[in-house]
C-alpha positions as CSV (number, residue, x, y, z in Angstrom):
1,M,-0.3,4.5,10.6
2,T,1.8,2.1,12.5
3,A,1.0,-1.5,12.2
4,I,-1.4,-2.9,14.7
5,K,0.4,-5.3,17.0
6,I,-1.2,-8.7,17.5
7,Y,-0.5,-10.3,20.8
8,T,-0.9,-14.0,21.6
9,A,-1.9,-15.4,24.9
10,T,-3.2,-18.7,26.4
11,P,-6.9,-18.5,27.2
12,A,-6.2,-19.3,30.9
13,D,-3.8,-16.3,31.2
14,L,-6.6,-13.8,30.4
15,S,-8.7,-12.2,33.1
16,P,-11.4,-13.3,33.1
17,P,-10.3,-16.6,31.4
18,V,-11.6,-17.1,27.9
19,Q,-13.3,-20.4,26.9
20,S,-11.5,-21.5,23.8
21,E,-10.8,-24.8,22.0
22,S,-7.5,-23.4,20.8
23,F,-4.4,-23.4,22.9
24,C,-3.9,-19.7,22.2
25,V,-5.8,-16.6,21.3
26,D,-4.8,-13.5,19.4
27,L,-5.4,-10.1,21.0
28,V,-5.0,-6.4,20.1
29,L,-4.8,-3.4,22.5
30,A,-8.0,-1.6,23.0
31,S,-6.4,1.7,21.9
32,D,-5.3,0.1,18.6
33,Y,-8.8,-1.3,18.2
34,R,-10.4,2.2,18.8
35,E,-8.0,3.7,16.3
36,L,-9.0,1.2,13.7
37,E,-12.7,1.7,14.5
38,A,-12.3,5.5,14.1
39,K,-10.6,5.0,10.7
40,C,-13.4,2.6,9.5
41,A,-16.0,5.0,10.7
42,A,-14.4,7.9,8.7
43,L,-14.3,5.7,5.6
44,V,-17.9,4.7,6.0
45,A,-19.0,8.3,6.5
46,E,-17.2,9.3,3.2
47,C,-18.8,6.4,1.4
48,E,-22.2,7.4,2.7
49,S,-21.6,10.9,1.6
50,K,-20.8,9.7,-1.9
51,K,-23.8,7.5,-2.0
52,S,-26.0,10.4,-0.9
53,A,-24.5,12.6,-3.6
54,L,-25.1,10.0,-6.3
55,A,-28.7,9.5,-5.1
56,A,-29.3,13.3,-5.3
57,I,-27.8,13.4,-8.8
58,L,-29.9,10.5,-10.0
59,E,-33.0,12.1,-8.5
60,H,-32.5,15.3,-10.6
61,C,-30.9,13.7,-13.6
62,P,-32.3,10.2,-14.2
63,V,-30.1,8.5,-16.7
64,N,-33.0,7.0,-18.6
65,D,-34.7,10.3,-19.2
66,P,-34.4,11.2,-22.9
67,D,-34.6,14.9,-22.1
68,I,-31.5,14.9,-19.9
69,D,-28.2,15.4,-21.7
70,K,-26.0,12.4,-20.7
71,A,-22.9,14.6,-20.8
72,V,-24.4,17.1,-18.4
73,A,-25.4,14.3,-16.1
74,A,-21.9,12.8,-16.3
75,M,-20.3,16.2,-15.5
76,I,-22.6,16.7,-12.5
77,A,-21.7,13.2,-11.2
78,Y,-18.0,13.8,-11.8
79,E,-18.1,17.1,-9.9
80,N,-20.1,15.8,-7.0
81,L,-18.4,12.4,-6.6
82,Y,-14.8,12.6,-7.8
83,C,-13.9,16.2,-7.0
84,E,-15.2,15.9,-3.4
85,K,-12.4,15.6,-0.9
86,A,-12.1,12.2,0.8
87,P,-9.4,12.5,3.4
88,A,-10.1,9.1,5.1
89,A,-10.1,7.2,1.8
90,D,-7.0,9.1,0.6
91,A,-5.2,8.3,3.9
92,F,-6.2,4.7,3.6
93,R,-5.0,4.5,0.0
94,A,-1.7,6.2,0.9
95,E,-1.2,3.7,3.8
96,M,-1.9,0.7,1.6
97,Q,0.5,2.1,-1.1
98,A,3.3,2.7,1.5
99,Q,2.8,-0.8,2.9
100,A,2.9,-2.3,-0.6
101,R,6.1,-0.4,-1.5
102,K,7.8,-1.7,1.7
103,E,6.7,-5.2,0.9
104,G,8.1,-4.7,-2.6
105,A,11.5,-3.8,-1.1
106,H,11.4,-6.8,1.2
107,F,10.6,-9.0,-1.9
108,V,13.5,-7.6,-3.9
109,A,16.0,-8.1,-1.0
110,N,14.7,-11.7,-0.5
111,R,15.0,-12.4,-4.3
112,M,18.4,-10.9,-4.6
113,L,19.8,-12.9,-1.6
114,A,18.2,-16.1,-2.8
115,A,19.9,-15.6,-6.2
116,W,23.2,-14.9,-4.4
117,D,22.7,-18.0,-2.2
118,A,22.0,-20.2,-5.2
119,G,25.1,-19.0,-6.9
120,F,23.5,-16.9,-9.6
121,I,25.2,-13.7,-8.4
122,D,29.0,-14.0,-8.3
123,D,30.0,-11.6,-5.5
124,T,31.2,-11.7,-1.9
125,A,29.0,-12.3,1.1
126,K,29.8,-8.8,2.4
127,N,28.7,-7.2,-0.9
128,A,25.5,-9.2,-1.0
129,A,24.7,-8.3,2.6
130,D,25.5,-4.6,1.9
131,I,23.2,-4.5,-1.1
132,A,20.4,-6.3,0.8
133,R,20.7,-3.9,3.7
134,M,20.6,-0.9,1.3
135,I,17.4,-2.3,-0.2
136,L,15.8,-2.9,3.2
137,T,16.8,0.5,4.6
138,S,15.3,2.2,1.5
139,T,11.9,1.7,3.2
140,E,12.9,4.4,5.7
141,F,13.1,7.0,2.9
142,M,10.0,6.0,0.8
143,A,7.6,8.2,2.6
144,D,9.4,11.4,1.5
145,A,10.5,10.2,-1.9
146,P,9.0,11.9,-5.0
147,E,6.6,9.8,-7.1
148,G,9.3,9.7,-9.9
149,D,11.5,7.5,-7.7
150,F,9.0,4.7,-7.9
151,D,9.1,4.2,-11.6
152,R,11.7,2.1,-13.3
153,S,13.0,4.6,-15.9
154,F,16.3,5.3,-14.0
155,A,17.0,1.5,-13.6
156,D,16.2,0.9,-17.2
157,G,18.6,3.6,-18.3
158,V,21.4,2.3,-16.2
159,L,20.8,-1.3,-17.5
160,E,20.9,0.0,-21.1
161,D,24.2,1.8,-20.3
162,I,25.6,-1.4,-18.8
163,A,24.4,-3.5,-21.8
164,A,26.1,-1.0,-24.1
165,Q,29.4,-1.2,-22.2
166,L,29.2,-5.0,-22.2
167,R,28.6,-5.1,-26.0
168,K,31.7,-2.9,-26.4
169,G,33.7,-5.3,-24.2
170,V,34.3,-2.8,-21.4
171,Q,33.5,-4.3,-18.1
172,S,33.7,-2.4,-14.8
């Protein structure tokens, strides 16, 4: 999903004019609003489906009934609640994860440039800018990157190699 654009206008510029104590109001396009409404409706429908499934399970397998095997009740609940497809929730979760990853890249670029600006990174302005641009453009490739690209094992390995080289006195 693309980010919803928020527009700002003065109340008098709107037709009909809006009564507001504020000097400006925030607006979204009706098409963006409808898209958000549809996504929310799909999430609500999936949640209602899960609630209905849980109610049906509890109706047939009350958890306080001593004759019902708790493991059987748990397996039924698992199969009905967690194995059921939830495309709207999955899409929402993927959207949030993608946004968080992008914000993480922005954070890293900001921190790196702040460290360079404060003199903690001894390198040229061009190199600092190149590294920051590389970090920021990495967001363009995140959607197609495999999950393994998001753990830190590669970075930790390279840092260990660098530390070993520095201990040996070999600097590159």
